[in-house]
C-alpha positions in Angstrom: 0.0 0.0 0.0 1.5 3.4 -1.0 2.0 6.1 1.6 -0.4 9.0 1.4 1.1 12.2 0.0 1.9 15.0 2.4 -0.2 18.1 1.7 1.5 21.2 0.2 0.2 23.4 3.0 0.1 23.4 6.7 -2.2 25.2 9.1 -1.0 26.9 12.3 -2.8 28.7 15.1 -1.7 32.3 15.4 -2.6 34.8 18.1 -2.2 38.6 17.6 -1.6 40.8 20.5 -4.5 43.1 21.3 -3.8 46.7 20.7 -5.6 49.8 19.5 -5.0 50.7 16.0 -3.3 54.1 15.6 -5.8 56.9 15.3 -5.9 58.8 12.1 -4.7 62.4 12.2 -8.3 63.7 11.8 -9.6 61.6 14.6 -6.8 62.8 16.9 -7.4 66.4 16.0 -11.2 66.0 16.6 -10.6 64.4 19.9 -8.2 67.2 21.0 -10.7 69.9 20.1 -13.5 68.2 21.9 -11.4 67.6 25.0 -10.4 71.2 25.1 -14.0 72.4 24.7 -15.2 70.1 27.5 -13.8 72.3 30.3 -14.8 75.7 28.9 -18.1 77.7 29.1 -19.9 78.9 26.1 -18.9 82.4 27.1 -15.2 81.7 27.0 -13.5 83.2 23.9 -11.4 80.0 23.6 -14.6 78.0 23.3 -15.7 80.2 20.4 -12.4 79.7 18.6 -12.6 75.9 19.1 -16.3 75.9 18.1 -15.5 77.7 14.8 -12.5 75.5 14.2 -14.7 72.4 14.8 -17.3 73.8 12.4 -14.9 74.6 9.7 -12.9 71.4 10.0 -15.6 68.9 11.0 -18.9 70.5 10.0 -21.3 67.7 11.0 -19.6 67.3 14.4 -20.3 70.8 15.6 -24.1 70.4 15.6 -24.4 68.7 19.1 -22.4 71.4 20.8 -24.1 74.6 22.0 -23.0 77.7 20.1 -20.8 80.2 21.9 -22.4 83.2 23.4 -20.5 86.3 22.3 -20.5 88.8 25.0 -20.3 92.4 23.7 -17.4 94.7 24.8 -19.9 97.5 25.6 -23.0 96.8 27.8 -25.3 98.7 25.4 -25.2 96.1 22.7 -27.5 93.0 22.7 -26.0 89.6 23.3 -25.2 87.6 20.1 -25.0 83.9 19.4 -22.8 82.4 16.7 -24.5 79.6 14.7 -22.7 77.4 12.1 
């Protein structure tokens, strides 16, 4: 009786270490902006700058955030709100 031929392939069990894939540059930038906005009030000028940056860079992402309240320099002007 002839010996059976050995297959041309061999299977092995392989395990990959679990790690988070590197974030894309856009995802990192978005995360940085949101984390900076988190600790600011809507009256903070830094919030307004980040809000506009978010709206220009990631338009659909700015919608859930409240718009900044622009406080006028003189008290006789009405309060304005910036909407994107």
